[in-house]
DOKEZA-220845 format. One record per residue (C-alpha): residue in one letter; x, y, z. Coordinates in steps of 0.05 Angstrom, whole numbers, padded with zeros to 5 digits, always signed. Each point is the difference from the previous one (the first is absolute). Layout:
N
aXYZ/...
This chain:
430
m+00333+00731+00455/k-00016-00056+00037/k-00078-00041-00020/t-00044-00034+00044/l-00041-00052-00039/f-00075-00004+00021/l-00032-00066-00028/f-00064-00003-00003/t-00009-00069-00042/l-00067-00029-00013/l+00017-00078+00000/l-00021-00067+00003/f+00014-00049+00062/f+00002-00062+00023/t-00032-00017+00066/q-00029-00066+00031/g-00053-00028-00058/i+00028+00050-00054/f+00044-00039-00049/a+00039+00023-00067/q-00032-00028-00059/w+00065-00012-00040/s+00021-00076+00013/s+00061-00032-00019/i+00002-00048-00069/l+00073-00020-00009/d+00065+00006+00044/d+00053-00013-00047/p+00072-00003+00029/q+00029+00045-00066/r-00028+00077-00012/v-00063+00004-00041/n+00013+00042-00054/g-00059+00004-00041/i-00077-00024-00005/s-00049-00001-00049/v-00070-00032+00007/q-00033-00034-00065/g-00078+00007+00014/r-00018-00014+00067/d+00028-00065+00029/t+00070-00005-00041/i+00053+00041+00025/t+00078-00011-00022/a+00052+00025+00050/i+00070+00006-00018/a+00071+00003+00049/l+00057+00015-00015/h+00022-00064-00032/s-00069-00037-00005/v-00077-00008-00027/i-00056-00008+00051/r-00070-00010-00030/s-00063-00004+00045/a-00062-00030-00046/d-00049+00003+00057/a+00002+00080+00033/g+00063-00016+00044/q-00026-00074+00031/t+00061-00041-00026/w+00057+00016-00033/d+00051-00031-00055/t+00068+00020-00021/i-00006-00001-00077/a+00065-00023-00047/i+00039+00045-00037/d+00049+00002-00057/s+00058-00012+00028/t+00040+00037-00029/f-00029+00054+00024/s+00052+00032+00063/g-00018+00068+00007/l-00045+00023+00058/m-00063+00012-00013/y-00034+00075+00011/d-00069+00003-00040/i-00058-00037-00018/v-00060+00019-00048/f-00051-00039-00022/p-00029+00048-00053/t-00046-00054-00018/t-00030-00070+00045/s+00043-00044-00051/v+00064+00050-00013/g+00045+00028+00051/y+00078+00022+00007/i+00046+00009+00048/c+00066+00042-00001/g+00064+00001+00039/g+00070+00000-00002/y+00079-00013+00014/d+00026-00068-00020/v+00034-00045+00046/f+00068+00045+00010/g-00042+00055+00028/q+00007+00043-00068/p-00055+00032-00034/d-00044-00041-00045/n-00068+00004-00021/q-00045-00067-00009/i-00076-00002-00009/l-00047-00063+00001/k-00063-00013-00029/s-00061-00042+00012/t-00049-00012-00045/d-00051-00048+00040/g-00024+00043+00060/g+00074-00008+00038/l+00005-00076-00001/s+00063+00006-00041/w+00063+00052-00009/h+00043-00005-00060/k+00067+00043+00001/l-00011+00056-00059/p+00062+00002-00052/e+00031+00060+00037/p-00015+00062-00019/l+00044+00055-00046/i+00003+00041+00081/n+00079-00008+00018/s+00015+00007+00061/v-00071+00019+00025/f-00028-00029+00060/l-00084+00004-00011/t-00031+00024+00065/q-00081+00018-00023/m-00052-00018-00058/s-00055+00029-00024/f-00044-00036-00052/l-00063+00030-00032/n-00013-00069-00040/a+00026-00066-00001/d+00058+00025-00058/t+00020+00074+00019/g+00023+00024+00060/l+00061+00042+00033/f+00059-00029+00035/l+00048+00046+00052/g+00071-00011+00010/y+00036+00012+00067/n+00037+00052-00029/g-00076+00035-00015/e-00008-00019-00070/i-00064-00014-00033/f+00002-00047-00064/i-00071-00019-00034/t-00020-00069-00026/t-00058-00009-00051/d+00016-00070-00024/g-00003-00040+00062/a+00065+00021+00028/a+00030-00029-00057/t+00032+00053-00011/f+00014+00082+00032/t+00003+00069-00012/a+00040+00050+00034/m-00051+00069+00023/d+00040+00059-00006/l-00022+00042+00073/p-00018+00069-00019/d+00053+00022+00042/t+00068-00027-00012/q+00033+00018+00063/s-00060-00039+00040/w-00007-00073+00018/g-00070-00043+00011/t-00030-00018+00059/t-00066-00043-00023/m-00045+00015-00064/y-00065-00030-00024/i-00041-00013-00060/g-00069+00023+00000/a-00052-00013-00062/y+00032+00009-00067/p+00042+00038-00011/s+00010+00039+00064/i+00067-00016+00055/f+00021+00041+00053/a+00073-00006+00034/a+00022+00023+00061/t+00073+00036+00002/v+00053+00034+00045/n+00059+00032-00005/m+00057+00004+00055/q+00049+00048+00005/a+00042+00008+00068/d-00017+00065+00026/g+00060+00017+00052/q-00004-00011+00075/n-00066+00001-00014/g-00015-00064-00024/t-00029-00023-00072/f-00040+00046-00037/f-00066-00047-00026/d-00033+00020-00062/v-00058-00047-00011/a-00042-00001-00050/i-00073-00043-00037/y-00003+00005-00074/r-00050-00018-00058/s-00002-00026-00062/t-00054-00009-00051/d+00034-00026-00047/f+00044-00068+00032/g+00063+00043+00018/g-00003+00050-00066/h-00004+00052+00033/w-00007+00016+00078/t-00040+00052+00043/r+00019+00020+00076/v-00059+00001+00034/h+00027+00001+00071/q+00067+00021+00029/d+00026-00007+00077/t+00070+00033+00024/m+00035-00016+00065/t+00067+00009+00035/t+00004-00056+00057/n+00058-00041+00014/h-00048-00063+00007/y-00022-00032-00062/y-00065-00034+00033/l-00027+00066+00014/s+00008+00024-00073/p-00059+00020-00028/i+00019-00064-00057/i-00064-00030-00031/n+00000-00073+00013/k-00052-00027-00031/f-00074+00011-00040/y-00062-00026+00006/f-00061+00014-00060/l-00069-00012+00023/n-00023+00018-00069/p+00029+00038-00048/k-00024+00061+00017/t+00015-00010+00080/g+00069-00021+00026/y+00051+00012+00057/a+00078-00002+00011/v+00038-00005+00071/g+00074+00002+00027/g+00036+00029+00046/d-00013+00061+00051/n-00067-00020+00001/t-00019+00012-00067/f-00063-00013-00021/l-00030+00026-00067/k-00069-00008-00028/m-00016+00009-00074/t-00070+00001-00031/d+00011+00025-00070/s+00040-00052-00029/g+00059+00025+00029/k-00002+00074-00018/t+00002+00027+00064/w+00021-00034+00065/i-00022+00026+00067/p+00037-00013+00067/l-00040-00024+00052/n+00025+00004+00079/v+00010-00079+00018/q-00015+00008+00092/p+00034-00028+00039/y+00066+00014-00034/v+00026-00062-00034/g+00064+00015-00042/q+00013-00049-00039/i-00056-00021-00043/q+00016-00057-00046/t-00071-00027-00034/v-00071+00018-00004/f-00062-00029-00025/f-00072+00028-00011/v-00062-00051-00004/d-00044+00058-00021/s+00005+00084+00001/l-00009-00006+00086/t+00037-00053+00031/g+00071-00013-00019/y+00060-00030+00037/i+00085+00024+00014/n+00048-00028+00041/t+00021+00018+00056/f+00070-00032+00021/d-00026-00058+00050/k-00085+00023-00015/i-00050+00015-00048/q-00033+00062-00007/k-00071+00004-00034/t-00039+00051-00025/t-00073+00005-00013/d-00016+00075-00021/g+00047-00006-00057/g+00070+00019+00043/a-00028+00054+00040/t+00011-00038+00069/w+00030-00058+00008/e-00010-00063+00058/i+00067-00041+00015/q-00011-00086+00000/d+00048-00041+00034/l+00027-00054-00027/s+00053-00033+00051/q+00053+00014+00040/q+00045-00050-00039/v-00011+00044-00067/v+00042+00057-00009/n-00012+00027-00078/v-00058-00018-00034/s+00011+00004-00074/d-00054-00006-00034/i-00076-00009+00004/v-00050-00029-00050/f-00079-00001+00008/v-00040-00045-00051/n-00063+00025+00029/r-00019+00050+00050/d+00004-00045+00054/t+00045-00050-00024/g+00078+00024+00002/y+00071-00019+00002/c+00068+00032+00028/f+00078-00025+00006/g+00056+00023+00040/i+00054-00022+00038/s+00014-00021+00076/d+00046+00035+00053/n+00056-00047-00013/f+00033+00051-00027/s+00064-00045-00030/g-00053-00049-00021/n-00058+00037-00034/k-00044-00053+00008/g-00076-00001-00040/f-00063+00003+00027/v-00065+00006-00048/f-00072+00024+00037/k-00072+00003-00029/t-00052+00039+00024/e-00076-00015-00015/n-00032+00052+00028/g+00033+00063-00020/g+00061+00002+00053/d-00041+00024+00049/a-00006-00007+00071/q-00063-00015+00043/n-00018-00035+00053/g-00077-00021+00021/i-00036+00069-00004/g+00051+00018-00048/s+00020+00063+00035/i+00072+00039-00023/v+00047+00052+00024/p+00006+00044+00054/i+00058+00061-00001/l+00069-00003+00027/n+00026+00060+00021/i+00080+00001+00009/k+00051+00054+00010/i+00076-00020-00037/f+00044+00049+00023/p+00059+00035-00015/n-00003-00016-00070/p+00051+00002-00038/a+00033-00031+00066/k+00080-00009+00023/n-00005-00046+00060/i-00065-00012+00026/i-00072+00005-00022/n-00060+00001+00045/l-00071-00026-00001/q-00050+00033+00029/y-00067-00034+00008/n-00063-00022+00041/n-00043-00060+00007/l+00044-00041-00054/d+00023-00073+00019/i+00064-00002-00044/q+00022-00077-00021/s+00060+00015-00035/l+00045+00069-00028/t+00050-00018-00057/l+00037+00047-00045/t+00013-00021-00076/d+00053+00029-00053/l-00026+00022-00073/s-00001-00067-00023/g-00039-00035+00060/r+00058-00034+00045/t-00015+00001+00063/v+00058+00054+00039/k-00024-00006+00065/t-00050-00019+00049/f-00024+00037+00066/s-00034-00029+00057/a-00079+00014-00001/e-00004+00043+00055/s+00052+00044-00022/k-00015+00070-00005/r+00072+00021-00008/l+00022-00028-00066/n+00083-00002-00002/v+00027+00009-00069/s+00065+00024+00006/g+00054-00040-00036/l-00045-00006-00063/a+00020+00019-00062/a-00028+00061-00025/g-00058+00003-00036/l-00070-00008-00016/y-00041-00065+00038/f-00064-00029+00011/l-00023-00010+00069/q-00060-00051+00008/v-00041+00013+00066/k-00041-00059+00001/a-00053+00003+00065/k-00062-00045+00012/e-00047+00061-00032/g+00032+00002-00063/t+00074+00015-00040/v+00040+00061-00016/v+00049-00005-00051/e+00039+00073-00003/k+00057+00032-00032/v+00051+00031+00044/e+00077+00027-00014/i+00061-00011+00039/r+00058+00045+00005/
């Protein structure tokens, strides 16, 4: 049956005199893959092939020399202490999977390559450290490895389900470990069956208990409920985010994970950060969403039309935070780092925020035409993107009949940007 969507969305808006409080502090020709903030003012960022460091909160940046024998791509950076840091990556000069790790012991001023660990043909993508010596590494194929001697040696961890592969992990208060896994199986013409789980271990991976499970059959990986990231505010309170608008919260050291509803619909949530039990942030493609009530409601914070994907968010206190993303130059993946000093809020001279947008989008699902119905809105742009965030079609701002004939069947996101605010809504084309 055809559905009509009524969007009554509470949004930030930016009119004359109102300004966003995220500003660009780094514009790099390479894709930025990670940032780590040491203290308040020292920031280390990794691009695909280089390390960039600022000691003055992003006002100036220096390119840091790295070990010349490191030939891989850089995909994650972690500083478990202000002086000890790690960078992991992979792929050698011939494009073959390879594991490589850089380590710094002087706060990121210099980096040396560690001897290749005994993880043959594993491309390392993520890290989580408890202290300078003890941490977890995630391989591209879902393998999880643990080190207790500063990445000198590694031990492969046995996942609780041998048919699953890891998607992210977190090492909490010793000896607690959390691992998110997925088991994917073809389901005929229906697509792929995704069995997603979170496991908890209290003995460093010796035994596992499944504390969350979600299943879905879909043709779209980005809309499956795969867990992308954990964030723990303290040993008792933590969060997990992922696809299909997945936002989970726990307050009992990880024994019970409660799903919360994020509106407006995001789709793929890649990162989460909370500064206290009430104030937190998630990404939503080219924007950030902020909650001030523990995740019950969310407000959109706009960054820039140049950015198509926010990949990570880090705050050093309640007001000062950083995030990074890539530009709309999709082939070049140009990188940006943004900073806020007021929690990312938008405000004007009297601090006013927030009217209501009332937009009707129909039919949904649609075949050839999507109709828009609204009154007294100043529409500025209409953009249709696929699930990866790539723009597939733009429409005239005045158009109320959007021709989508010729597009491949599937799920898309329609962004309606008005002077009064912005709505992003999932639409299906058949």
